[in-house]
N, C-alpha and C positions, 0 to 999 in steps of 0.2 A: 687588371684584366689580362689574362695570359694570351699567348698567340692563338691557341685554338679558339678561345672565346671571341677574340677580335675578328677572326676569319668567319666564324659562324654568324656573328652579328652583322658583318658586312654582307654576307649571303642573305640574311633576313631582309636587310634594307633594299638590296637589289631585287629581291622577290616582291617586296612591297611596291617598288617602282614599276615592275612589270605588271603587277595587279592593277595599278593606276592606269597604265596603258590599255589594259583589257577593258577596264570600266569605260574609258573614253570611247573605245571602239564600239562597245555595246550600246552606248547612248546615241551613236551617229544616226541610226535610223529614225530616232525621235526628234532630231534637230535639223530636219530638211529645210527649215526656214532660216537657218543661220549659215554664215560663211563657213565653208568646209575646210578652209585652210587653218591648220592648227598653229603654225608658227608665222611670225611676221617676217616679210621679206627684208633682207639686209639693205640698209640705206647707204649705198656706196657714194652717192652724191654728197651726203653729209660729211663723209670722210674726206673727199677730194676737194671740196670747195676751197678750203684754205690753201691746199697744196697747189691747186691750179693757179691761184693768184700769185703764190710764191714762185712758181715755175715761170709765169709771165714776167714777173719783176726781174728774175735772174737773167732771162733771155734778153730783156731790154738793156740791162746793165752791161751784159757781155757785148752786145752789139754796139753800145755807145761808149765802150771802154771806160765805164764808170764803176766797175766792180772793184771792191777793196781786195778781194781774194779770188781771182778768176779760177784757179785750180780747184779750190773748195767749192765754188758755185757750180762749176761744170760737173763735179762729182755729185753734188746734191741734186742737180737737175736730172742726172742720169739715174739716181736712186728713185726719183719720182716716176720716171718712165719705166724702170725695171719693176717697180712695185706692182704694175698691172699684171706682169707675167707671174709674179709671186702669188697674187690672188687667184689667177687662172689655174695655176698648178694646185693650189690649196683646194679649190672647188672640185677639180678632177679627183684629187686624193680623197676628199670627203665622200664624193659620189661612189668611188670604188669601195670604200668602207661601208657605206650605207647599203650597197647591193648585197653584201655578205652578212650584214648585221641581222636581218630578219631570220634567215635560216639558222644562224648561229644561236639566236635567242630561243628558237623552237627546241633546240637541244641543249639549252643552258644547263651547266653543271655536269653534262655527260660528255662522252668522247665526241669531238668535233663541234662542241658547243662553247658558249661563252664561259669564261672562268668566273663564277659567281663569287668566289671567296676573295680572289686577288684583284678583280677589277674594281677600282674605286667607285663608290656609288655615285659620285659626281660625274664620272665618265659615262656610267650607265645611263644617267639622266640625260647627259649631253647627246649621246648617240641616239636616244629616242627622240630628242628634239630635232636633230639633223635629219632623222628618218621621217619626220612629220608624223610621228606616232604619239607625241606628247606636246601639249600646248606650251608654247614658249616664245621667247624673243631672242633673236641673234643680232648682236651689234658688232660692227667692225670698228676698231679703234687703233690709233697710232700711240703706243705707249710713250708718255711724256712728249708727245708731238714728234716722235722720231719715226719717219717713214720706213725705216729699216726694221722697226719693231711692231709690225702689224699683228693684231690679235683679234680673235673672235671672243666676245663676251656673251655668254648664254645665261638666260634667266627663265625660270618657270614661275608658277603661282606661289612657290615658297620663297622666291627671291633669287639671288645670284647662285649660279650652278658651277660654272667653270670658265676659266680663261685659257684659250688655246692659241699659242703663238704660231703664226703661219709658217715661218721659217723652220721651226722645230717640227711642225706637222709634215712639211715637205721632206725634210731630212729623214724623219722616222719612217715615212711611207716608202722610202727606197728599200728598206729591209724588212719591215713588218707592218702590221695593221695598227689602228688607233687603240684597239682593245686586244686583250689576250684571249685566245681560244685554246681549248684542250686538244692535244693531238689525238687522232683516231687510230687505234691499233686493232680495230675489230677484224680487218681483213688479214693482217699478219697473224693474229691469234687463230683465225679459222684455217688459214693455210698450214699453220703448224699442226693442227689437229688432223687435217686431211693427209698430210705427209707422214705423220707418225702412226703408221699402221701397226707398229709393234705395241702401241699403248691403246689407241682409240679404235673401238670396233666400228666397222663400216659394212654397208651392204650396197649392192648395185641397184640403182633405179634407172632402167634403160641402159645407157652406155656410161652413166656417170656414177662414181662412188658417192655415197651419202653417209654422213655420220649418224649412228643410231642413238648416240647419247651415252652408250655404255663403254666399257673397257674390255680389253682381252683378258683371258684367264689368268695370266701372270700378275695382273693388277687388281685382283679381287681378294678381299680379306678372307683368311682362313683361320681356324682355331689352332691350338697347340698340337693337335693331332694331324694337321694338314687338311682337315675337312672344311669345305666351303661354309662360311657363315651365312645363314639364310634368315631373313626377317620376314614376318607375315603381318599383313594389315587387312582388316575387315573393311571393305568398300561400302559405300552408301547403300548399295542394293543387296548387301549381305554376303556377296562373294568374297573369297579370300585371295589376295594377291601376294605372291612371294617376291622378295627382293634379295639381290646380293649386294654387299657393301663394297664400295670402291675404296681401294687402298691408296689414299692420297700420299701417305708417307713413302710408299714404294715408287710412286710416280715422281715425287719430289727428289728422290735419291737417284733417279735414272740419269745416265749421262746425256741421253738425247734431250730430255726435258731441260736440263741445266744449260746445255749448249744453245738450244734454240731460244730459250728465255733471255739469255745473255745477249743474243743477237738482236732481239726485238728491243730490249731496254737500251742497249748501246745505240741502236738506231735513233731512239728519241733523244738521247744525250748528245749524239754527234750532229744532229740536224739543227740544233738551236743553240747558238753560241752564247746568247744572253741568259739561257736557262729559264726564261719566263714561262715558256710552255711546259717545261719539265716540272717546274714547281706547281703549275696549274694542274697537271696530270696527277702529281703526287697528292695535293691537298683535296682535290675533288674526287679522285678515283681510289688511289691506294690507301689514303688515310681512313677510308671507310672500314678497312680491315685492320690496318696497323695502328691507327690512332696516332700517327707520327706526322706532324705538320711542319712545313717549311715557310720561311719568310719570303713573300713576294718581292720581286725587284732585287733579289740578291743571287749572285752566281753561286753554284754549288762547288764546294771544295772536293778533293779526291775522296775523302771519307764519306761525304754525303752522297756522292755519285755511286759509290759502292753500296751504301745503304739503300739507295733508290733501286738498284738492280735486285737486291735481295728481297726488298719489299714487293717488287713487281711479281716475283715468284710466289710469295705468300698470297698476294691478291689473286693471282691466276688460279692457284689451287683452291682457294675458297670460293671464288665467284664464277669461274669458267668451267669448273668440273663439279658434277653432282656428287651427292653423298652416297646415293645408292641407285640401283637400276632394276626395273622389273624383270622377273624371270618367267617367260612363257605367258600364257593367258590366265586371267582370273578363273578360279575354280569355285564351284558351288560347295558349300560346307557339307561334309559327310553327315547323314542322319545318325543320331545317337541310337545305339542298340537298346531296345526295350527289354526289361527282365521278363523271362518266360513265366506265364501264369501256372500255378499249381492246380491239378485237377481237384474237384470237390472233396474226394475221399482223403487226399493228402492234406488238404486245408483243415478238415475236421481233426485229423490225427495230430497236426501241428498245434491246433488250438487246445486239444486235450492235454498235450505235453506241457504247454505253457501254463495250464490251469493247475497242474500238479505241484 
């Protein structure tokens, strides 16, 4: 299976996970007689019971000077105490991720939404369990009995979902979220259009300029004689609408377009050192036009960064600019001219001529 197929398959699995969440939400009103909590509370006492006894034994040995290795025991006891703050930080970090999870899911696969292709489907399921959107169980464990290797183990009705180490979670949350979202350049794209009065047609509504959706005369397609190319379309009511064709090639060759597009795409590349968000933007947004996919969790080399910027321009020309724009108001079709009727004498004369 190639990269594209793997990414599309992962997207399909994540969409299935979200459909499962939607099904559980739709059933909620029919299950008023059942407990409304979807996930089971974490049993911290189960985790700490053996460590509390161990901590008490260490303190007793230290006080009685019976410890075989006082330095090690002090460090171990300190680790048990510090683990409480590790768990507290992890809970805060999970909560902050859950708060932005729902709005990101609502725009999944789009700008500002969750990366459906690059987010592992196990993480997608785990986030829904943390958000109490999917039935599941969250256990906390000390890997191999090591208090310094605390982890959440998550399960749903299909079985084990994912293990998340708390120290890794806390370290990751210093720089980014538990999941990857797609950068939103909608505002930058709109600002570019509003400022590019040489290219994009505007009209004033009150005190504010508003884009019409059309382009200025220099960026409308003409024929070899320099005449404006006009297309016509019959509307559902029978009226005829004329359109001019937008010259995307001319826009793509303009210095202003290339300069501003490079600024926007450079902004995406420069804001994310790990390139995760850049890859997410490429695979979910740009690849819909270019069919060029990138590996998640891999930084882009210089050549890939340059390709990303060029692909951003291709995508913008295809998706952010229309192919044609209406000219004026729709017109009623002109009635066809009826042939003039011959008077009776001329009709008889014509008939006699044909008979001869």
